[in-house]
N, CA, C and O of each residue as an XYZ file, in Angstrom:
332
protein
N       0.821     -1.186      0.000
C       0.000      0.000      0.000
C       0.868      1.253      0.000
O       0.404      2.318     -0.410
N       2.086      1.153      0.440
C       2.979      2.303      0.470
C       3.276      2.809     -0.936
O       3.359      4.020     -1.142
N       3.438      1.919     -1.905
C       3.709      2.334     -3.283
C       2.541      3.133     -3.849
O       2.749      4.137     -4.530
N       1.324      2.698     -3.575
C       0.144      3.420     -4.056
C       0.057      4.795     -3.409
O      -0.290      5.774     -4.069
N       0.367      4.870     -2.133
C       0.351      6.149     -1.431
C       1.420      7.084     -1.984
O       1.181      8.281     -2.144
N       2.601      6.536     -2.275
C       3.666      7.354     -2.860
C       3.276      7.879     -4.228
O       3.555      9.037     -4.543
N       2.628      7.042     -5.063
C       2.176      7.506     -6.385
C       1.132      8.600     -6.246
O       1.139      9.569     -7.005
N       0.237      8.450     -5.284
C      -0.802      9.461     -5.076
C      -0.186     10.775     -4.627
O      -0.567     11.834     -5.125
N       0.743     10.727     -3.711
C       1.410     11.952     -3.248
C       2.174     12.621     -4.383
O       2.145     13.846     -4.506
N       2.862     11.833     -5.217
C       3.598     12.386     -6.356
C       2.644     13.056     -7.341
O       2.953     14.110     -7.897
N       1.493     12.441     -7.550
C       0.499     13.026     -8.452
C      -0.034     14.348     -7.905
O      -0.165     15.319     -8.650
N      -0.338     14.388     -6.618
C      -0.889     15.597     -6.009
C       0.130     16.717     -5.915
O      -0.249     17.887     -5.847
N       1.410     16.390     -5.909
C       2.456     17.409     -5.844
C       2.729     18.061     -7.194
O       3.432     19.070     -7.254
N       2.194     17.512     -8.272
C       2.409     18.086     -9.595
C       1.603     19.366     -9.754
O       0.511     19.479     -9.196
N       2.127     20.345    -10.516
C       1.347     21.551    -10.781
C       0.174     21.215    -11.699
O       0.232     20.225    -12.428
N      -0.879     22.011    -11.676
C      -2.016     21.721    -12.545
C      -1.608     21.841    -14.009
O      -0.705     22.613    -14.333
N      -2.251     21.098    -14.890
C      -1.893     21.155    -16.302
C      -2.282     22.488    -16.925
O      -3.186     23.171    -16.443
N      -1.591     22.848    -17.995
C      -1.939     24.066    -18.731
C      -3.273     23.843    -19.430
O      -3.581     22.724    -19.841
N      -4.075     24.916    -19.568
C      -5.353     24.746    -20.269
C      -5.120     24.422    -21.742
O      -4.126     24.839    -22.337
N      -6.030     23.690    -22.301
C      -5.972     23.340    -23.719
C      -6.447     24.541    -24.518
O      -7.485     25.112    -24.182
N      -5.732     24.950    -25.563
C      -6.179     26.098    -26.367
C      -7.594     25.877    -26.889
O      -7.913     24.819    -27.432
N      -8.429     26.885    -26.715
C      -9.810     26.804    -27.160
C     -10.745     26.151    -26.162
O     -11.953     26.099    -26.391
N     -10.206     25.650    -25.053
C     -11.034     25.005    -24.037
C     -11.826     26.058    -23.285
O     -11.301     27.128    -22.979
N     -13.059     25.771    -22.991
C     -13.914     26.690    -22.260
C     -13.420     26.825    -20.826
O     -13.257     25.825    -20.127
N     -13.181     28.057    -20.386
C     -12.761     28.318    -19.003
C     -14.015     28.391    -18.145
O     -14.825     29.305    -18.301
N     -14.177     27.439    -17.246
C     -15.389     27.373    -16.435
C     -15.339     28.295    -15.229
O     -16.383     28.612    -14.659
N     -14.180     28.723    -14.835
C     -14.051     29.586    -13.660
C     -13.081     30.700    -13.995
O     -11.964     30.441    -14.443
N     -13.498     31.932    -13.784
C     -12.607     33.055    -14.025
C     -12.454     33.858    -12.743
O     -13.236     33.692    -11.807
N     -11.463     34.715    -12.696
C     -11.188     35.482    -11.482
C     -12.265     36.507    -11.172
O     -12.408     36.917    -10.020
N     -13.029     36.929    -12.178
C     -14.042     37.951    -11.918
C     -15.392     37.353    -11.531
O     -16.357     38.093    -11.339
N     -15.477     36.027    -11.412
C     -16.726     35.412    -10.979
C     -16.865     35.541     -9.464
O     -15.915     35.257     -8.735
N     -18.014     35.957     -8.987
C     -18.183     36.089     -7.539
C     -18.263     34.724     -6.870
O     -18.631     33.731     -7.497
N     -17.915     34.689     -5.593
C     -18.045     33.461     -4.816
C     -19.482     33.262     -4.353
O     -19.860     32.172     -3.923
N     -20.277     34.317     -4.443
C     -21.672     34.227     -4.022
C     -22.509     33.560     -5.093
O     -22.187     33.660     -6.277
N     -23.565     32.888     -4.707
C     -24.438     32.257     -5.687
C     -25.357     33.292     -6.320
O     -25.280     34.482     -6.013
N     -26.204     32.834     -7.185
C     -27.246     33.707     -7.715
C     -28.069     34.225     -6.539
O     -28.130     33.580     -5.492
N     -28.677     35.342     -6.700
C     -29.408     35.968     -5.602
C     -30.596     35.104     -5.187
O     -31.388     34.673     -6.025
N     -30.705     34.862     -3.908
C     -31.847     34.143     -3.360
C     -32.811     35.186     -2.794
O     -32.393     36.030     -2.002
N     -34.079     35.150     -3.177
C     -35.034     36.110     -2.619
C     -35.117     36.030     -1.091
O     -35.379     37.036     -0.432
N     -34.896     34.846     -0.532
C     -35.002     34.667      0.920
C     -33.898     35.402      1.675
O     -33.979     35.520      2.897
N     -32.864     35.900      0.983
C     -31.808     36.649      1.667
C     -32.323     37.987      2.203
O     -31.618     38.674      2.942
N     -33.538     38.352      1.834
C     -34.110     39.615      2.307
C     -34.494     39.558      3.784
O     -34.712     40.599      4.404
N     -34.581     38.353      4.356
C     -34.948     38.212      5.767
C     -33.827     37.503      6.519
O     -32.995     36.827      5.913
N     -33.808     37.658      7.839
C     -32.834     36.947      8.674
C     -33.207     35.467      8.733
O     -34.382     35.116      8.624
N     -32.220     34.612      8.903
C     -32.474     33.174      8.966
C     -32.751     32.752     10.407
O     -31.903     32.948     11.278
N     -33.923     32.178     10.671
C     -34.216     31.730     12.030
C     -33.412     30.491     12.441
O     -33.300     30.203     13.633
N     -32.855     29.763     11.482
C     -32.110     28.544     11.800
C     -30.685     28.840     12.231
O     -30.248     28.385     13.289
N     -29.947     29.610     11.411
C     -28.527     29.832     11.710
C     -28.232     31.245     12.211
O     -27.120     31.523     12.658
N     -29.229     32.146     12.138
C     -29.032     33.490     12.646
C     -28.357     34.447     11.682
O     -27.999     35.556     12.078
N     -28.171     34.053     10.420
C     -27.562     34.958      9.446
C     -28.457     36.172      9.234
O     -29.679     36.051      9.148
N     -27.844     37.321      9.153
C     -28.576     38.571      8.973
C     -29.054     38.710      7.534
O     -28.527     38.033      6.652
N     -30.045     39.575      7.270
C     -30.491     39.794      5.894
C     -29.312     40.197      5.003
O     -28.480     41.022      5.378
N     -29.267     39.597      3.826
C     -28.193     39.873      2.886
C     -27.001     38.942      3.026
O     -26.163     38.887      2.126
N     -26.901     38.211      4.127
C     -25.797     37.277      4.330
C     -26.269     35.862      4.026
O     -27.427     35.517      4.259
N     -25.357     35.047      3.502
C     -25.688     33.661      3.209
C     -25.837     32.858      4.496
O     -25.239     33.191      5.519
N     -26.636     31.805      4.435
C     -26.781     30.903      5.576
C     -25.469     30.169      5.809
O     -24.639     30.050      4.908
N     -25.296     29.683      7.021
C     -24.101     28.911      7.360
C     -24.512     27.491      7.723
O     -25.694     27.195      7.899
N     -23.513     26.621      7.830
C     -23.777     25.241      8.238
C     -24.287     25.237      9.672
O     -24.290     26.271     10.339
N     -24.708     24.100     10.132
C     -25.252     24.015     11.489
C     -24.215     24.390     12.541
O     -24.557     24.920     13.598
N     -22.955     24.115     12.250
C     -21.892     24.486     13.183
C     -21.437     25.926     13.008
O     -20.666     26.439     13.819
N     -21.914     26.584     11.946
C     -21.540     27.967     11.690
C     -20.161     28.133     11.078
O     -19.638     29.246     11.023
N     -19.565     27.039     10.616
C     -18.202     27.125     10.095
C     -18.140     27.276      8.584
O     -17.167     27.826      8.067
N     -19.155     26.802      7.858
C     -19.137     26.875      6.400
C     -20.338     27.659      5.893
O     -21.423     27.606      6.473
N     -20.127     28.384      4.807
C     -21.213     29.116      4.165
C     -21.936     28.188      3.209
O     -21.307     27.456      2.445
N     -23.250     28.219      3.255
C     -24.051     27.449      2.293
C     -24.143     28.278      1.028
O     -24.717     29.367      1.050
N     -23.600     27.798     -0.063
C     -23.540     28.583     -1.291
C     -24.598     28.199     -2.309
O     -24.805     28.922     -3.283
N     -25.269     27.083     -2.106
C     -26.181     26.601     -3.123
C     -27.646     26.732     -2.726
O     -28.532     26.584     -3.568
N     -27.902     27.003     -1.477
C     -29.282     27.124     -1.027
C     -29.325     27.838      0.317
O     -28.288     28.156      0.900
N     -30.526     28.081      0.793
C     -30.718     28.659      2.126
C     -31.546     27.671      2.932
O     -32.126     26.739      2.374
N     -31.603     27.873      4.243
C     -32.389     26.979      5.099
C     -33.874     27.078      4.750
O     -34.358     28.139      4.357
N     -34.580     25.976      4.897
C     -36.011     25.944      4.597
C     -36.781     26.919      5.473
O     -37.755     27.521      5.020
N     -36.361     27.083      6.716
C     -37.045     28.009      7.617
C     -36.914     29.453      7.118
O     -37.830     30.257      7.293
N     -35.787     29.775      6.503
C     -35.595     31.125      5.965
C     -36.508     31.350      4.765
O     -37.095     32.422      4.618
N     -36.624     30.352      3.918
C     -37.532     30.462      2.776
C     -38.965     30.627      3.255
O     -39.718     31.429      2.703
N     -39.346     29.872      4.281
C     -40.696     29.976      4.834
C     -40.927     31.355      5.442
O     -42.005     31.927      5.281
N     -39.930     31.894      6.137
C     -40.062     33.234      6.724
C     -40.208     34.290      5.637
O     -40.954     35.254      5.804
N     -39.511     34.116      4.544
C     -39.619     35.068      3.431
C     -41.005     35.001      2.801
O     -41.605     36.027      2.481
N     -41.505     33.775      2.626
C     -42.854     33.627      2.054
C     -43.910     34.210      2.975
O     -44.850     34.859      2.516
N     -43.758     33.978      4.285
C     -44.733     34.498      5.263
C     -44.711     36.028      5.262
O     -45.758     36.661      5.401
N     -43.539     36.618      5.107
C     -43.438     38.076      5.088
C     -44.119     38.666      3.858
O     -44.711     39.744      3.924
N     -44.032     37.957      2.738
C     -44.613     38.461      1.485
C     -46.117     38.243      1.392
O     -46.769     38.865      0.553
N     -46.685     37.386      2.223
C     -48.126     37.130      2.167
C     -48.905     38.060      3.072
O     -50.135     38.081      3.012
N     -48.239     38.817      3.897
C     -48.951     39.724      4.816
C     -49.447     40.942      4.094
O     -50.066     41.812      4.705
């Protein structure tokens, strides 16, 4: 198993390959780290306590949720809009 581990470490130590000419660049430096705007960001999240305009965090508060918001936040946003 040591040989396989050594090959894996050698592979990970290599620099990333150069892009292929004409290849579509999927990530550029001017792309924001934030996701598309979620309408629910207009209200505070009752689950994680994130303020309006801030993304929700994981349950431990260590990671930002970039792909969605908590269901309770979506429900709070819907309840606010129905009044």
